[in-house]
Each structure stands twice: as C-alpha cells, then as structure tokens.
PyMOL Python script that loads the backbone (N, CA, C, O; Angstrom):
from pymol import cmd

cmd.read_pdbstr("""\
ATOM      1  N   UNK A   1      13.210 -48.487  21.564  1.00  0.00           N
ATOM      2  CA  UNK A   1      11.937 -47.849  21.341  1.00  0.00           C
ATOM      3  C   UNK A   1      11.527 -48.094  19.885  1.00  0.00           C
ATOM      4  O   UNK A   1      12.358 -48.029  18.978  1.00  0.00           O
ATOM      5  N   UNK A   2      10.270 -48.369  19.678  1.00  0.00           N
ATOM      6  CA  UNK A   2       9.773 -48.603  18.320  1.00  0.00           C
ATOM      7  C   UNK A   2       8.928 -47.411  17.883  1.00  0.00           C
ATOM      8  O   UNK A   2       8.109 -46.894  18.643  1.00  0.00           O
ATOM      9  N   UNK A   3       9.143 -46.997  16.664  1.00  0.00           N
ATOM     10  CA  UNK A   3       8.373 -45.914  16.073  1.00  0.00           C
ATOM     11  C   UNK A   3       6.920 -46.373  15.941  1.00  0.00           C
ATOM     12  O   UNK A   3       6.679 -47.467  15.431  1.00  0.00           O
ATOM     13  N   UNK A   4       5.947 -45.579  16.382  1.00  0.00           N
ATOM     14  CA  UNK A   4       4.540 -45.986  16.276  1.00  0.00           C
ATOM     15  C   UNK A   4       4.121 -46.357  14.844  1.00  0.00           C
ATOM     16  O   UNK A   4       3.286 -47.241  14.654  1.00  0.00           O
ATOM     17  N   UNK A   5       4.695 -45.688  13.847  1.00  0.00           N
ATOM     18  CA  UNK A   5       4.381 -46.029  12.462  1.00  0.00           C
ATOM     19  C   UNK A   5       4.886 -47.426  12.104  1.00  0.00           C
ATOM     20  O   UNK A   5       4.220 -48.164  11.378  1.00  0.00           O
ATOM     21  N   UNK A   6       6.068 -47.788  12.616  1.00  0.00           N
ATOM     22  CA  UNK A   6       6.606 -49.134  12.368  1.00  0.00           C
ATOM     23  C   UNK A   6       5.730 -50.188  13.034  1.00  0.00           C
ATOM     24  O   UNK A   6       5.514 -51.263  12.475  1.00  0.00           O
ATOM     25  N   UNK A   7       5.230 -49.881  14.220  1.00  0.00           N
ATOM     26  CA  UNK A   7       4.344 -50.815  14.914  1.00  0.00           C
ATOM     27  C   UNK A   7       3.054 -51.001  14.116  1.00  0.00           C
ATOM     28  O   UNK A   7       2.556 -52.120  13.992  1.00  0.00           O
ATOM     29  N   UNK A   8       2.523 -49.923  13.582  1.00  0.00           N
ATOM     30  CA  UNK A   8       1.321 -49.994  12.756  1.00  0.00           C
ATOM     31  C   UNK A   8       1.592 -50.822  11.494  1.00  0.00           C
ATOM     32  O   UNK A   8       0.757 -51.630  11.087  1.00  0.00           O
ATOM     33  N   UNK A   9       2.742 -50.620  10.887  1.00  0.00           N
ATOM     34  CA  UNK A   9       3.098 -51.407   9.693  1.00  0.00           C
ATOM     35  C   UNK A   9       3.225 -52.896  10.027  1.00  0.00           C
ATOM     36  O   UNK A   9       2.776 -53.748   9.261  1.00  0.00           O
ATOM     37  N   UNK A  10       3.830 -53.198  11.156  1.00  0.00           N
ATOM     38  CA  UNK A  10       3.966 -54.604  11.568  1.00  0.00           C
ATOM     39  C   UNK A  10       2.594 -55.223  11.811  1.00  0.00           C
ATOM     40  O   UNK A  10       2.349 -56.367  11.427  1.00  0.00           O
ATOM     41  N   UNK A  11       1.704 -54.475  12.442  1.00  0.00           N
ATOM     42  CA  UNK A  11       0.355 -54.966  12.691  1.00  0.00           C
ATOM     43  C   UNK A  11      -0.383 -55.192  11.370  1.00  0.00           C
ATOM     44  O   UNK A  11      -1.057 -56.208  11.203  1.00  0.00           O
ATOM     45  N   UNK A  12      -0.259 -54.261  10.444  1.00  0.00           N
ATOM     46  CA  UNK A  12      -0.890 -54.415   9.128  1.00  0.00           C
ATOM     47  C   UNK A  12      -0.338 -55.628   8.384  1.00  0.00           C
ATOM     48  O   UNK A  12      -1.099 -56.381   7.777  1.00  0.00           O
ATOM     49  N   UNK A  13       0.978 -55.820   8.427  1.00  0.00           N
ATOM     50  CA  UNK A  13       1.604 -56.963   7.750  1.00  0.00           C
ATOM     51  C   UNK A  13       1.128 -58.280   8.360  1.00  0.00           C
ATOM     52  O   UNK A  13       0.881 -59.245   7.638  1.00  0.00           O
ATOM     53  N   UNK A  14       0.999 -58.322   9.681  1.00  0.00           N
ATOM     54  CA  UNK A  14       0.513 -59.537  10.338  1.00  0.00           C
ATOM     55  C   UNK A  14      -0.920 -59.835   9.913  1.00  0.00           C
ATOM     56  O   UNK A  14      -1.244 -60.971   9.567  1.00  0.00           O
ATOM     57  N   UNK A  15      -1.769 -58.825   9.939  1.00  0.00           N
ATOM     58  CA  UNK A  15      -3.177 -59.025   9.553  1.00  0.00           C
ATOM     59  C   UNK A  15      -3.308 -59.474   8.101  1.00  0.00           C
ATOM     60  O   UNK A  15      -4.181 -60.276   7.771  1.00  0.00           O
ATOM     61  N   UNK A  16      -2.442 -58.957   7.237  1.00  0.00           N
ATOM     62  CA  UNK A  16      -2.469 -59.351   5.822  1.00  0.00           C
ATOM     63  C   UNK A  16      -2.170 -60.840   5.659  1.00  0.00           C
ATOM     64  O   UNK A  16      -2.577 -61.462   4.679  1.00  0.00           O
ATOM     65  N   UNK A  17      -1.458 -61.396   6.625  1.00  0.00           N
ATOM     66  CA  UNK A  17      -1.127 -62.829   6.590  1.00  0.00           C
ATOM     67  C   UNK A  17      -2.074 -63.657   7.457  1.00  0.00           C
ATOM     68  O   UNK A  17      -1.849 -64.851   7.659  1.00  0.00           O
ATOM     69  N   UNK A  18      -3.133 -63.025   7.969  1.00  0.00           N
ATOM     70  CA  UNK A  18      -4.084 -63.738   8.815  1.00  0.00           C
ATOM     71  C   UNK A  18      -3.598 -63.941  10.235  1.00  0.00           C
ATOM     72  O   UNK A  18      -4.072 -64.837  10.934  1.00  0.00           O
ATOM     73  N   UNK A  19      -2.655 -63.117  10.667  1.00  0.00           N
ATOM     74  CA  UNK A  19      -2.084 -63.220  12.013  1.00  0.00           C
ATOM     75  C   UNK A  19      -2.462 -62.004  12.837  1.00  0.00           C
ATOM     76  O   UNK A  19      -2.900 -60.989  12.296  1.00  0.00           O
ATOM     77  N   UNK A  20      -2.292 -62.110  14.146  1.00  0.00           N
ATOM     78  CA  UNK A  20      -2.521 -60.992  15.048  1.00  0.00           C
ATOM     79  C   UNK A  20      -1.241 -60.675  15.796  1.00  0.00           C
ATOM     80  O   UNK A  20      -0.561 -61.584  16.273  1.00  0.00           O
ATOM     81  N   UNK A  21      -0.908 -59.419  15.903  1.00  0.00           N
ATOM     82  CA  UNK A  21       0.196 -58.971  16.738  1.00  0.00           C
ATOM     83  C   UNK A  21      -0.358 -58.875  18.157  1.00  0.00           C
ATOM     84  O   UNK A  21      -1.236 -58.056  18.427  1.00  0.00           O
ATOM     85  N   UNK A  22       0.154 -59.715  19.068  1.00  0.00           N
ATOM     86  CA  UNK A  22      -0.442 -59.793  20.404  1.00  0.00           C
ATOM     87  C   UNK A  22       0.441 -59.240  21.508  1.00  0.00           C
ATOM     88  O   UNK A  22      -0.002 -59.104  22.649  1.00  0.00           O
ATOM     89  N   UNK A  23       1.690 -58.918  21.177  1.00  0.00           N
ATOM     90  CA  UNK A  23       2.549 -58.439  22.248  1.00  0.00           C
ATOM     91  C   UNK A  23       3.822 -57.814  21.744  1.00  0.00           C
ATOM     92  O   UNK A  23       4.138 -57.834  20.555  1.00  0.00           O
ATOM     93  N   UNK A  24       4.535 -57.259  22.692  1.00  0.00           N
ATOM     94  CA  UNK A  24       5.795 -56.588  22.418  1.00  0.00           C
ATOM     95  C   UNK A  24       6.829 -57.104  23.415  1.00  0.00           C
ATOM     96  O   UNK A  24       6.573 -57.191  24.616  1.00  0.00           O
ATOM     97  N   UNK A  25       8.003 -57.442  22.884  1.00  0.00           N
ATOM     98  CA  UNK A  25       9.106 -57.961  23.696  1.00  0.00           C
ATOM     99  C   UNK A  25      10.211 -56.919  23.736  1.00  0.00           C
ATOM    100  O   UNK A  25      10.520 -56.285  22.728  1.00  0.00           O
ATOM    101  N   UNK A  26      10.799 -56.749  24.908  1.00  0.00           N
ATOM    102  CA  UNK A  26      12.005 -55.925  25.004  1.00  0.00           C
ATOM    103  C   UNK A  26      12.798 -56.343  26.232  1.00  0.00           C
ATOM    104  O   UNK A  26      12.306 -57.095  27.072  1.00  0.00           O
ATOM    105  N   UNK A  27      14.018 -55.855  26.332  1.00  0.00           N
ATOM    106  CA  UNK A  27      14.873 -56.225  27.458  1.00  0.00           C
ATOM    107  C   UNK A  27      15.161 -55.005  28.329  1.00  0.00           C
ATOM    108  O   UNK A  27      15.052 -53.857  27.898  1.00  0.00           O
ATOM    109  N   UNK A  28      15.529 -55.301  29.558  1.00  0.00           N
ATOM    110  CA  UNK A  28      15.958 -54.284  30.509  1.00  0.00           C
ATOM    111  C   UNK A  28      17.371 -54.652  30.970  1.00  0.00           C
ATOM    112  O   UNK A  28      17.525 -55.399  31.936  1.00  0.00           O
ATOM    113  N   UNK A  29      18.393 -54.143  30.300  1.00  0.00           N
ATOM    114  CA  UNK A  29      19.765 -54.439  30.723  1.00  0.00           C
ATOM    115  C   UNK A  29      20.069 -53.848  32.093  1.00  0.00           C
ATOM    116  O   UNK A  29      19.881 -52.654  32.327  1.00  0.00           O
ATOM    117  N   UNK A  30      20.541 -54.701  32.989  1.00  0.00           N
ATOM    118  CA  UNK A  30      20.926 -54.314  34.347  1.00  0.00           C
ATOM    119  C   UNK A  30      19.814 -53.611  35.120  1.00  0.00           C
ATOM    120  O   UNK A  30      20.064 -52.733  35.945  1.00  0.00           O
ATOM    121  N   UNK A  31      18.580 -54.022  34.830  1.00  0.00           N
ATOM    122  CA  UNK A  31      17.401 -53.552  35.563  1.00  0.00           C
ATOM    123  C   UNK A  31      16.438 -54.725  35.699  1.00  0.00           C
ATOM    124  O   UNK A  31      16.515 -55.676  34.921  1.00  0.00           O
ATOM    125  N   UNK A  32      15.530 -54.673  36.674  1.00  0.00           N
ATOM    126  CA  UNK A  32      14.575 -55.774  36.843  1.00  0.00           C
ATOM    127  C   UNK A  32      13.668 -55.948  35.625  1.00  0.00           C
ATOM    128  O   UNK A  32      13.456 -55.012  34.854  1.00  0.00           O
ATOM    129  N   UNK A  33      13.144 -57.143  35.467  1.00  0.00           N
ATOM    130  CA  UNK A  33      12.216 -57.459  34.376  1.00  0.00           C
ATOM    131  C   UNK A  33      10.813 -56.998  34.768  1.00  0.00           C
ATOM    132  O   UNK A  33       9.864 -57.782  34.768  1.00  0.00           O
ATOM    133  N   UNK A  34      10.704 -55.735  35.096  1.00  0.00           N
ATOM    134  CA  UNK A  34       9.442 -55.116  35.483  1.00  0.00           C
ATOM    135  C   UNK A  34       9.241 -53.865  34.644  1.00  0.00           C
ATOM    136  O   UNK A  34      10.215 -53.216  34.263  1.00  0.00           O
ATOM    137  N   UNK A  35       7.987 -53.515  34.350  1.00  0.00           N
ATOM    138  CA  UNK A  35       7.745 -52.331  33.535  1.00  0.00           C
ATOM    139  C   UNK A  35       8.294 -51.070  34.205  1.00  0.00           C
ATOM    140  O   UNK A  35       8.173 -50.879  35.415  1.00  0.00           O
ATOM    141  N   UNK A  36       8.887 -50.237  33.395  1.00  0.00           N
ATOM    142  CA  UNK A  36       9.416 -48.964  33.884  1.00  0.00           C
ATOM    143  C   UNK A  36       8.371 -47.867  33.674  1.00  0.00           C
ATOM    144  O   UNK A  36       7.335 -48.093  33.048  1.00  0.00           O
ATOM    145  N   UNK A  37       8.653 -46.701  34.197  1.00  0.00           N
ATOM    146  CA  UNK A  37       7.775 -45.557  33.972  1.00  0.00           C
ATOM    147  C   UNK A  37       7.720 -45.242  32.469  1.00  0.00           C
ATOM    148  O   UNK A  37       6.665 -44.874  31.952  1.00  0.00           O
ATOM    149  N   UNK A  38       8.833 -45.384  31.782  1.00  0.00           N
ATOM    150  CA  UNK A  38       8.863 -45.189  30.326  1.00  0.00           C
ATOM    151  C   UNK A  38       7.911 -46.166  29.649  1.00  0.00           C
ATOM    152  O   UNK A  38       7.149 -45.779  28.763  1.00  0.00           O
ATOM    153  N   UNK A  39       7.952 -47.448  30.069  1.00  0.00           N
ATOM    154  CA  UNK A  39       7.048 -48.453  29.503  1.00  0.00           C
ATOM    155  C   UNK A  39       5.591 -48.049  29.738  1.00  0.00           C
ATOM    156  O   UNK A  39       4.768 -48.118  28.825  1.00  0.00           O
ATOM    157  N   UNK A  40       5.279 -47.630  30.957  1.00  0.00           N
ATOM    158  CA  UNK A  40       3.907 -47.259  31.311  1.00  0.00           C
ATOM    159  C   UNK A  40       3.418 -46.082  30.480  1.00  0.00           C
ATOM    160  O   UNK A  40       2.255 -46.043  30.078  1.00  0.00           O
ATOM    161  N   UNK A  41       4.289 -45.137  30.226  1.00  0.00           N
ATOM    162  CA  UNK A  41       3.873 -43.936  29.513  1.00  0.00           C
ATOM    163  C   UNK A  41       3.517 -44.216  28.049  1.00  0.00           C
ATOM    164  O   UNK A  41       2.896 -43.379  27.394  1.00  0.00           O
ATOM    165  N   UNK A  42       3.906 -45.380  27.536  1.00  0.00           N
ATOM    166  CA  UNK A  42       3.638 -45.702  26.137  1.00  0.00           C
ATOM    167  C   UNK A  42       2.765 -46.950  25.959  1.00  0.00           C
ATOM    168  O   UNK A  42       2.535 -47.391  24.833  1.00  0.00           O
ATOM    169  N   UNK A  43       2.286 -47.509  27.052  1.00  0.00           N
ATOM    170  CA  UNK A  43       1.561 -48.783  27.001  1.00  0.00           C
ATOM    171  C   UNK A  43       0.103 -48.618  26.554  1.00  0.00           C
ATOM    172  O   UNK A  43      -0.518 -47.573  26.752  1.00  0.00           O
ATOM    173  N   UNK A  44      -0.412 -49.680  25.951  1.00  0.00           N
ATOM    174  CA  UNK A  44      -1.827 -49.786  25.592  1.00  0.00           C
ATOM    175  C   UNK A  44      -2.346 -51.115  26.124  1.00  0.00           C
ATOM    176  O   UNK A  44      -1.566 -52.034  26.375  1.00  0.00           O
ATOM    177  N   UNK A  45      -3.630 -51.215  26.291  1.00  0.00           N
ATOM    178  CA  UNK A  45      -4.212 -52.385  26.938  1.00  0.00           C
ATOM    179  C   UNK A  45      -4.382 -53.620  26.086  1.00  0.00           C
ATOM    180  O   UNK A  45      -4.721 -54.680  26.611  1.00  0.00           O
ATOM    181  N   UNK A  46      -4.159 -53.518  24.784  1.00  0.00           N
ATOM    182  CA  UNK A  46      -4.419 -54.693  23.946  1.00  0.00           C
ATOM    183  C   UNK A  46      -3.180 -55.522  23.644  1.00  0.00           C
ATOM    184  O   UNK A  46      -3.281 -56.513  22.920  1.00  0.00           O
ATOM    185  N   UNK A  47      -2.019 -55.157  24.168  1.00  0.00           N
ATOM    186  CA  UNK A  47      -0.807 -55.958  23.971  1.00  0.00           C
ATOM    187  C   UNK A  47      -0.350 -56.572  25.287  1.00  0.00           C
ATOM    188  O   UNK A  47      -0.620 -56.049  26.368  1.00  0.00           O
ATOM    189  N   UNK A  48       0.348 -57.693  25.165  1.00  0.00           N
ATOM    190  CA  UNK A  48       1.105 -58.245  26.285  1.00  0.00           C
ATOM    191  C   UNK A  48       2.533 -57.735  26.128  1.00  0.00           C
ATOM    192  O   UNK A  48       3.069 -57.701  25.021  1.00  0.00           O
ATOM    193  N   UNK A  49       3.134 -57.345  27.227  1.00  0.00           N
ATOM    194  CA  UNK A  49       4.505 -56.829  27.220  1.00  0.00           C
ATOM    195  C   UNK A  49       5.398 -57.849  27.908  1.00  0.00           C
ATOM    196  O   UNK A  49       5.268 -58.094  29.107  1.00  0.00           O
ATOM    197  N   UNK A  50       6.302 -58.439  27.145  1.00  0.00           N
ATOM    198  CA  UNK A  50       7.251 -59.420  27.679  1.00  0.00           C
ATOM    199  C   UNK A  50       8.579 -58.696  27.885  1.00  0.00           C
ATOM    200  O   UNK A  50       9.103 -58.057  26.973  1.00  0.00           O
ATOM    201  N   UNK A  51       9.111 -58.811  29.101  1.00  0.00           N
ATOM    202  CA  UNK A  51      10.351 -58.115  29.444  1.00  0.00           C
ATOM    203  C   UNK A  51      11.377 -59.131  29.916  1.00  0.00           C
ATOM    204  O   UNK A  51      11.105 -59.951  30.792  1.00  0.00           O
ATOM    205  N   UNK A  52      12.554 -59.062  29.323  1.00  0.00           N
ATOM    206  CA  UNK A  52      13.667 -59.919  29.712  1.00  0.00           C
ATOM    207  C   UNK A  52      14.642 -59.100  30.535  1.00  0.00           C
ATOM    208  O   UNK A  52      15.176 -58.097  30.061  1.00  0.00           O
ATOM    209  N   UNK A  53      14.876 -59.526  31.773  1.00  0.00           N
ATOM    210  CA  UNK A  53      15.865 -58.869  32.629  1.00  0.00           C
ATOM    211  C   UNK A  53      17.250 -59.415  32.334  1.00  0.00           C
ATOM    212  O   UNK A  53      17.464 -60.626  32.370  1.00  0.00           O
ATOM    213  N   UNK A  54      18.187 -58.527  32.044  1.00  0.00           N
ATOM    214  CA  UNK A  54      19.561 -58.906  31.716  1.00  0.00           C
ATOM    215  C   UNK A  54      20.471 -58.416  32.841  1.00  0.00           C
ATOM    216  O   UNK A  54      20.401 -57.254  33.241  1.00  0.00           O
ATOM    217  N   UNK A  55      21.322 -59.304  33.347  1.00  0.00           N
ATOM    218  CA  UNK A  55      22.318 -58.929  34.353  1.00  0.00           C
ATOM    219  C   UNK A  55      23.687 -59.375  33.878  1.00  0.00           C
ATOM    220  O   UNK A  55      23.881 -60.535  33.517  1.00  0.00           O
ATOM    221  N   UNK A  56      24.628 -58.456  33.879  1.00  0.00           N
ATOM    222  CA  UNK A  56      25.982 -58.760  33.424  1.00  0.00           C
ATOM    223  C   UNK A  56      25.985 -59.437  32.054  1.00  0.00           C
ATOM    224  O   UNK A  56      26.719 -60.396  31.814  1.00  0.00           O
ATOM    225  N   UNK A  57      25.139 -58.908  31.162  1.00  0.00           N
ATOM    226  CA  UNK A  57      25.043 -59.370  29.777  1.00  0.00           C
ATOM    227  C   UNK A  57      24.461 -60.783  29.628  1.00  0.00           C
ATOM    228  O   UNK A  57      24.610 -61.407  28.577  1.00  0.00           O
ATOM    229  N   UNK A  58      23.800 -61.287  30.677  1.00  0.00           N
ATOM    230  CA  UNK A  58      23.193 -62.613  30.616  1.00  0.00           C
ATOM    231  C   UNK A  58      21.716 -62.522  30.998  1.00  0.00           C
ATOM    232  O   UNK A  58      21.358 -61.810  31.936  1.00  0.00           O
ATOM    233  N   UNK A  59      20.857 -63.248  30.266  1.00  0.00           N
ATOM    234  CA  UNK A  59      19.432 -63.239  30.624  1.00  0.00           C
ATOM    235  C   UNK A  59      19.228 -63.881  31.994  1.00  0.00           C
ATOM    236  O   UNK A  59      19.772 -64.947  32.283  1.00  0.00           O
ATOM    237  N   UNK A  60      18.436 -63.212  32.830  1.00  0.00           N
ATOM    238  CA  UNK A  60      18.223 -63.725  34.190  1.00  0.00           C
ATOM    239  C   UNK A  60      16.758 -64.004  34.504  1.00  0.00           C
ATOM    240  O   UNK A  60      16.456 -64.960  35.218  1.00  0.00           O
ATOM    241  N   UNK A  61      15.854 -63.195  33.991  1.00  0.00           N
ATOM    242  CA  UNK A  61      14.437 -63.413  34.291  1.00  0.00           C
ATOM    243  C   UNK A  61      13.586 -62.873  33.155  1.00  0.00           C
ATOM    244  O   UNK A  61      13.978 -61.946  32.446  1.00  0.00           O
ATOM    245  N   UNK A  62      12.414 -63.470  32.998  1.00  0.00           N
ATOM    246  CA  UNK A  62      11.488 -63.015  31.970  1.00  0.00           C
ATOM    247  C   UNK A  62      10.098 -62.920  32.594  1.00  0.00           C
ATOM    248  O   UNK A  62       9.650 -63.832  33.288  1.00  0.00           O
ATOM    249  N   UNK A  63       9.424 -61.797  32.333  1.00  0.00           N
ATOM    250  CA  UNK A  63       8.089 -61.581  32.874  1.00  0.00           C
ATOM    251  C   UNK A  63       7.172 -61.110  31.751  1.00  0.00           C
ATOM    252  O   UNK A  63       7.634 -60.667  30.700  1.00  0.00           O
ATOM    253  N   UNK A  64       5.875 -61.211  31.989  1.00  0.00           N
ATOM    254  CA  UNK A  64       4.880 -60.723  31.032  1.00  0.00           C
ATOM    255  C   UNK A  64       3.868 -59.865  31.783  1.00  0.00           C
ATOM    256  O   UNK A  64       3.532 -60.137  32.936  1.00  0.00           O
ATOM    257  N   UNK A  65       3.395 -58.832  31.112  1.00  0.00           N
ATOM    258  CA  UNK A  65       2.506 -57.852  31.736  1.00  0.00           C
ATOM    259  C   UNK A  65       1.415 -57.411  30.783  1.00  0.00           C
ATOM    260  O   UNK A  65       1.613 -57.371  29.569  1.00  0.00           O
ATOM    261  N   UNK A  66       0.265 -57.082  31.339  1.00  0.00           N
ATOM    262  CA  UNK A  66      -0.840 -56.486  30.580  1.00  0.00           C
ATOM    263  C   UNK A  66      -1.136 -55.144  31.240  1.00  0.00           C
ATOM    264  O   UNK A  66      -1.207 -55.051  32.466  1.00  0.00           O
ATOM    265  N   UNK A  67      -1.306 -54.110  30.426  1.00  0.00           N
ATOM    266  CA  UNK A  67      -1.569 -52.768  30.935  1.00  0.00           C
ATOM    267  C   UNK A  67      -3.067 -52.566  31.109  1.00  0.00           C
ATOM    268  O   UNK A  67      -3.842 -52.720  30.165  1.00  0.00           O
ATOM    269  N   UNK A  68      -3.462 -52.221  32.324  1.00  0.00           N
ATOM    270  CA  UNK A  68      -4.863 -51.937  32.630  1.00  0.00           C
ATOM    271  C   UNK A  68      -5.084 -50.437  32.420  1.00  0.00           C
ATOM    272  O   UNK A  68      -4.623 -49.618  33.214  1.00  0.00           O
ATOM    273  N   UNK A  69      -5.786 -50.091  31.354  1.00  0.00           N
ATOM    274  CA  UNK A  69      -5.969 -48.679  31.018  1.00  0.00           C
ATOM    275  C   UNK A  69      -6.842 -47.935  32.024  1.00  0.00           C
ATOM    276  O   UNK A  69      -6.750 -46.712  32.132  1.00  0.00           O
ATOM    277  N   UNK A  70      -7.688 -48.654  32.760  1.00  0.00           N
ATOM    278  CA  UNK A  70      -8.548 -47.972  33.727  1.00  0.00           C
ATOM    279  C   UNK A  70      -7.781 -47.545  34.981  1.00  0.00           C
ATOM    280  O   UNK A  70      -8.123 -46.545  35.612  1.00  0.00           O
ATOM    281  N   UNK A  71      -6.753 -48.300  35.335  1.00  0.00           N
ATOM    282  CA  UNK A  71      -5.969 -47.956  36.530  1.00  0.00           C
ATOM    283  C   UNK A  71      -4.579 -47.420  36.189  1.00  0.00           C
ATOM    284  O   UNK A  71      -3.863 -46.933  37.064  1.00  0.00           O
ATOM    285  N   UNK A  72      -4.201 -47.514  34.907  1.00  0.00           N
ATOM    286  CA  UNK A  72      -2.868 -47.103  34.441  1.00  0.00           C
ATOM    287  C   UNK A  72      -1.758 -47.865  35.152  1.00  0.00           C
ATOM    288  O   UNK A  72      -0.699 -47.321  35.464  1.00  0.00           O
ATOM    289  N   UNK A  73      -2.038 -49.155  35.400  1.00  0.00           N
ATOM    290  CA  UNK A  73      -1.056 -50.021  36.045  1.00  0.00           C
ATOM    291  C   UNK A  73      -0.859 -51.278  35.215  1.00  0.00           C
ATOM    292  O   UNK A  73      -1.750 -51.705  34.481  1.00  0.00           O
ATOM    293  N   UNK A  74       0.319 -51.856  35.346  1.00  0.00           N
ATOM    294  CA  UNK A  74       0.590 -53.139  34.717  1.00  0.00           C
ATOM    295  C   UNK A  74       0.178 -54.263  35.664  1.00  0.00           C
ATOM    296  O   UNK A  74       0.402 -54.191  36.872  1.00  0.00           O
ATOM    297  N   UNK A  75      -0.421 -55.290  35.096  1.00  0.00           N
ATOM    298  CA  UNK A  75      -0.791 -56.480  35.851  1.00  0.00           C
ATOM    299  C   UNK A  75       0.023 -57.646  35.301  1.00  0.00           C
ATOM    300  O   UNK A  75       0.147 -57.798  34.086  1.00  0.00           O
ATOM    301  N   UNK A  76       0.579 -58.470  36.192  1.00  0.00           N
ATOM    302  CA  UNK A  76       1.403 -59.585  35.709  1.00  0.00           C
ATOM    303  C   UNK A  76       0.563 -60.624  34.968  1.00  0.00           C
ATOM    304  O   UNK A  76      -0.598 -60.856  35.303  1.00  0.00           O
ATOM    305  N   UNK A  77       1.163 -61.234  33.968  1.00  0.00           N
ATOM    306  CA  UNK A  77       0.555 -62.343  33.244  1.00  0.00           C
ATOM    307  C   UNK A  77       1.450 -63.564  33.389  1.00  0.00           C
ATOM    308  O   UNK A  77       2.669 -63.444  33.511  1.00  0.00           O
ATOM    309  N   UNK A  78       0.842 -64.721  33.373  1.00  0.00           N
ATOM    310  CA  UNK A  78       1.598 -65.959  33.491  1.00  0.00           C
ATOM    311  C   UNK A  78       2.237 -66.313  32.150  1.00  0.00           C
ATOM    312  O   UNK A  78       1.611 -66.185  31.098  1.00  0.00           O
ATOM    313  N   UNK A  79       3.475 -66.754  32.203  1.00  0.00           N
ATOM    314  CA  UNK A  79       4.158 -67.264  31.012  1.00  0.00           C
ATOM    315  C   UNK A  79       4.163 -68.779  31.116  1.00  0.00           C
ATOM    316  O   UNK A  79       4.679 -69.347  32.078  1.00  0.00           O
ATOM    317  N   UNK A  80       3.585 -69.423  30.116  1.00  0.00           N
ATOM    318  CA  UNK A  80       3.531 -70.882  30.092  1.00  0.00           C
ATOM    319  C   UNK A  80       4.437 -71.355  28.971  1.00  0.00           C
ATOM    320  O   UNK A  80       4.266 -70.964  27.816  1.00  0.00           O
ATOM    321  N   UNK A  81       5.390 -72.188  29.311  1.00  0.00           N
ATOM    322  CA  UNK A  81       6.310 -72.719  28.304  1.00  0.00           C
ATOM    323  C   UNK A  81       6.049 -74.207  28.128  1.00  0.00           C
ATOM    324  O   UNK A  81       5.717 -74.896  29.092  1.00  0.00           O
ATOM    325  N   UNK A  82       6.196 -74.708  26.908  1.00  0.00           N
ATOM    326  CA  UNK A  82       5.978 -76.142  26.677  1.00  0.00           C
ATOM    327  C   UNK A  82       7.081 -76.957  27.334  1.00  0.00           C
ATOM    328  O   UNK A  82       8.190 -76.462  27.535  1.00  0.00           O
ATOM    329  N   UNK A  83       6.779 -78.202  27.669  1.00  0.00           N
ATOM    330  CA  UNK A  83       7.812 -79.074  28.235  1.00  0.00           C
ATOM    331  C   UNK A  83       8.982 -79.219  27.257  1.00  0.00           C
ATOM    332  O   UNK A  83       8.793 -79.155  26.043  1.00  0.00           O
ATOM    333  N   UNK A  84      10.154 -79.409  27.776  1.00  0.00           N
ATOM    334  CA  UNK A  84      11.324 -79.583  26.916  1.00  0.00           C
ATOM    335  C   UNK A  84      11.107 -80.765  25.976  1.00  0.00           C
ATOM    336  O   UNK A  84      10.680 -81.843  26.392  1.00  0.00           O
ATOM    337  N   UNK A  85      11.408 -80.539  24.716  1.00  0.00           N
ATOM    338  CA  UNK A  85      11.254 -81.583  23.721  1.00  0.00           C
ATOM    339  C   UNK A  85       9.873 -81.651  23.089  1.00  0.00           C
ATOM    340  O   UNK A  85       9.660 -82.407  22.141  1.00  0.00           O
ATOM    341  N   UNK A  86       8.918 -80.853  23.615  1.00  0.00           N
ATOM    342  CA  UNK A  86       7.573 -80.877  23.046  1.00  0.00           C
ATOM    343  C   UNK A  86       7.569 -80.216  21.678  1.00  0.00           C
ATOM    344  O   UNK A  86       8.297 -79.254  21.436  1.00  0.00           O
ATOM    345  N   UNK A  87       6.747 -80.740  20.796  1.00  0.00           N
ATOM    346  CA  UNK A  87       6.648 -80.169  19.451  1.00  0.00           C
ATOM    347  C   UNK A  87       5.450 -79.233  19.384  1.00  0.00           C
ATOM    348  O   UNK A  87       4.412 -79.518  19.982  1.00  0.00           O
ATOM    349  N   UNK A  88       5.575 -78.125  18.669  1.00  0.00           N
ATOM    350  CA  UNK A  88       4.438 -77.213  18.533  1.00  0.00           C
ATOM    351  C   UNK A  88       3.290 -77.882  17.789  1.00  0.00           C
ATOM    352  O   UNK A  88       3.497 -78.746  16.937  1.00  0.00           O
ATOM    353  N   UNK A  89       2.069 -77.462  18.133  1.00  0.00           N
ATOM    354  CA  UNK A  89       0.882 -77.992  17.447  1.00  0.00           C
ATOM    355  C   UNK A  89       0.806 -77.411  16.048  1.00  0.00           C
ATOM    356  O   UNK A  89       1.327 -76.330  15.778  1.00  0.00           O
ATOM    357  N   UNK A  90       0.152 -78.142  15.168  1.00  0.00           N
ATOM    358  CA  UNK A  90      -0.092 -77.624  13.833  1.00  0.00           C
ATOM    359  C   UNK A  90       0.698 -78.323  12.864  1.00  0.00           C
ATOM    360  O   UNK A  90       0.624 -78.021  11.673  1.00  0.00           O
TER     361      UNK A  90
END
""", "prot")
cmd.dss("prot")
cmd.show_as("cartoon", "prot")
cmd.util.cbc("prot")
cmd.orient("prot")
C-alpha cells in the first residue's frame, strides 16, 4: 500500500521533470492478476493499474486495468510489449 502523500510527492516530482505519472504497479502473491476489493476501494480513474500475479514465488501473469468511476468497476486494458530485441524510441 502506498501512502497518498507519497503518491502526491511522486506525481509532483514527475511533473517537475516534465513527466506524467500514468499508472501504478503492484503484485498479487498467490492470487489472480485481477483487481481486488481493496484495489477498488482505493482506485481513481486517471491511472492505469498493472497487476502481476505471482504463484509459488514466480511471476505467472500480468494484467492492466482502468477504473471507471461512473460504474465503480475496473475495465481491462491491453498491454502491448515491443518485439524482443527492439530498441526504445528516442
């Protein structure tokens, strides 16, 4: 769990560098890579939530979600990864 003040500080630090904080990553040890009720109770609509499912101490699945504030539900987002060996732009 992240302290809301720490999240605000991270967002401020990113903006000071000309960056945007666009999401939050966390893991679910021995649980599915799906948002929990705890996640829902603290979610906001402007972040993407990336969840890594861990089974037997090994990463097994990764999902991304956007919280719809009008329905109070998470909607899945597509994760696009670059081809192996591809270099980042810039």
